[in-house]
N, C-alpha and C positions, 0 to 999 in steps of 0.2 A: 406314828400313824399306823396302827395295827390293822386298820380296815383296808389298807391298800391292796392286800392280796384278794380280798373279796371284791374290791372295785375292779381290779384287773380281770378277775374271772367274769364279772358281769359285762364289762367292756368288750371282752373277746367273744362272749356269747352273742351280744347284740351285733357286733361287727359281722359275725358269721351269718346272722339273719339277714342283714343288709346285703351281703354278698349273694346269698341264696335267692332273695326275693326282689332285690333292687335291680337297677340297670347301670351299665357303665356310662360315663360322661359322654355326651355328644362331642363331635369335633370342636364346635364353638366353645363348649364348656371346658374342654381340655385346654384350649388356648387361654381361657380365663384362669384356669388353675395355674398354668405356667406363668401368667402375668402376676399372680400373687405369690409366686415362689415355689410352687409344688414341683418337686423333682420328678415324680412319677405319676403324671395325671392319668395315664392309661390304666392305672390300678384303682382309681377311685370309682366307687359305686354310690348311687343316690337311690333312696327308697322313700317314696311318699306314703305317709301313713295318716290315719284319721287323728291320732294323738300320739304324743311321745310320752311314754310311761316311765315312771321312776322305778328304780330297782325294788324288788320285793323283799330282799334281805333286810331285816329290821334295822340294823345299824346304819346301812347305807341310806335307807329311806328316811331315817331320823336325821342324818346329816343333810340330806337334800332339803328337808323341811326347815331345819335350823338355819341354813344359809340361803334359802330362797332359790334353790337350784332345781331345775326340772319341775316347774309349776305347770298349771293348766294353760298358761300363756306361752309356754315354750314352743317355738315354731321351727327350730333347727337344733341339731345335735350331731357333732362329729365324733366318731369312734374310729380312730385310725384312718384307714382308707374307706370307711363307710360313713355315709351321711344320712341321717333321718331328716326329712323335711315334712312338716305338717301339710296335708293336702290343702291346696289353694294358696299356698304362701311361697311357692318357688319363684323367686325373682333373682335377677342378677346380683342385686345388693346382698341378699341373704346368702346366695350361693358363694359369692366371693368371700364373705365373712367366714363361712364354714370351711371353705377351701384354705383359708389362711390357717385355720386350726389343723388342717391336714399338713401344711408346711411345718407348723410347730411340732406336730407329732413326728414328722420325718427328722427334724433337727434334734429332737430329744433322744432318738435312737432306739427307744423301746416303749412299750405300753406302760410299764412300771415307772420309767423315768418321766414320761409325759404326765401321767396321773399324779405322781408325787408332787411335781411342780404345780400343775394346774389346780389340784385340790388345795395344796398349801397356799397358793395365791388367793383363792376364794376365801379360805378361812382367815387369812391375814388381812386382806383388803376389801372383802366383799365381792360379790359377783361383778358388779358394774365397774369397779375400780381395779380389778385384777389385771396385772400387766398383760397377760395373754389376751384378755378381752379387749383391752385398749388397743393392742396391736392389731387384732382382727378388725376392729371398727375402723382403724386407720387405713386398712387395705380394702375397704368396701368399694365396689365399683357400681356406677349407675347403668352402664351399658357393657355389652360383651367386649367391644373394641373401641 
């Protein structure tokens, strides 16, 4: 997967945007993060945006298109300790799903390790059936506590 370096670069750029323009989790949201396994909820930022955009790098954009990832219907995206949420869609269910991806990122130990596994799963199983996605759906909560 030669495109991993480009994916890591994009991931880290987007995470920095979230850190710069987003907000830290509230106390209740930090409790939710801990509930789904996040070790460092105080490090998580959320940034609500009008739309979540695909990478502009042609190979990454092509892969997103090929595997149906980051479509116009995307309402949440986790990039390490940064989470994009499409405006008007911030719910406990979506946030808990995205926070589980933060947990997965922490467990992977690095951006490269996380992306190698996550992208590999999407390529092998498809987005909906990727094990990381199944795990995130299994940890969705309907209420904060």
